[in-house]
C-alpha positions, -999 to 999 in steps of 0.1 A, spaced: 389 -501 -197 361 -486 -217 352 -520 -229 345 -531 -194 326 -499 -185 304 -499 -216 301 -537 -222 263 -535 -222 246 -564 -241 229 -553 -272 191 -558 -269 172 -578 -294 139 -595 -292 155 -627 -280 173 -613 -249 154 -580 -243 131 -595 -216 159 -614 -198 181 -582 -198 152 -561 -185 144 -588 -158 181 -588 -147 181 -551 -142 147 -551 -124 159 -579 -101 192 -561 -94 175 -528 -84 147 -545 -64 174 -564 -44 193 -532 -39 163 -515 -25 156 -545 -2 189 -540 16 196 -502 15 177 -471 27 186 -435 21 185 -407 47 152 -392 35 134 -426 37 148 -433 71 139 -398 84 103 -403 70 101 -438 87 112 -423 121 89 -393 117 60 -417 111 69 -439 141 75 -469 120 90 -500 138 126 -491 131 157 -496 152 186 -474 141 220 -488 152 252 -468 151 278 -495 144 308 -472 151 328 -470 184 311 -457 216 334 -426 215 321 -417 180 285 -423 190 289 -400 221 304 -373 199 276 -374 173 248 -397 162 214 -398 145 186 -389 170 171 -420 185 199 -443 174 215 -468 198 251 -477 198 262 -513 193 297 -513 177 298 -540 150 326 -559 168 303 -563 199 271 -574 181 261 -608 195 231 -626 211 238 -609 245 242 -573 232 211 -576 210 189 -596 234 167 -565 243 159 -556 206 126 -563 189 132 -589 161 100 -578 143 115 -543 138 135 -532 108 171 -526 119 190 -499 100 228 -498 105 250 -469 98 286 -457 102 306 -426 91 300 -428 54 310 -444 22 346 -447 33 337 -469 63 323 -504 63 312 -507 99 275 -505 89 280 -533 64 297 -555 90 270 -546 115 242 -554 90 258 -588 83 261 -595 120 225 -585 127 212 -606 98 231 -636 112 214 -629 146 180 -631 130 171 -595 123 157 -578 92 183 -552 82 189 -523 58 221 -503 56 219 -465 56 234 -452 23 262 -427 30 260 -431 68 259 -402 91 278 -380 65 249 -382 40 223 -379 68 239 -345 77 244 -336 40 207 -341 35 201 -315 63 190 -338 91 200 -331 126 223 -351 149 228 -353 186 259 -356 207 287 -338 225 307 -328 195 312 -292 184 302 -288 148 335 -291 128 343 -294 91 363 -326 87 370 -352 62 349 -384 62 368 -413 77 362 -446 92 359 -444 130 348 -479 138 
């Protein structure tokens, strides 16, 4: 197992540039498709053209969501349910957290519908962990992170 984890190509003059370029390309691509809670909060605070979509169930959204978010469960994303959205805006999808893939499914659906999309790293769980507020009907409770999509 350690061989897999630490199988990092040795650098030499011949492959150093290509190895560095691979790493740069990887991390640039990662940043193109993900956003963290602090960057999303900053974008919302500065009134950037961002649409935040909670890709979980309507029940979960009603209980708690990121302020300003709209709810379009990933299973219902289609031309009709997204017709009213600005295609020039950046769409950010989120779900419960790292144990849930509704935001990934939602991001894929929205890209297929012609939107520019980023996925919120850590979902609403990391949004709250970073100290940002939420809205909804839920009483604050300590619970495990789960997928409620």
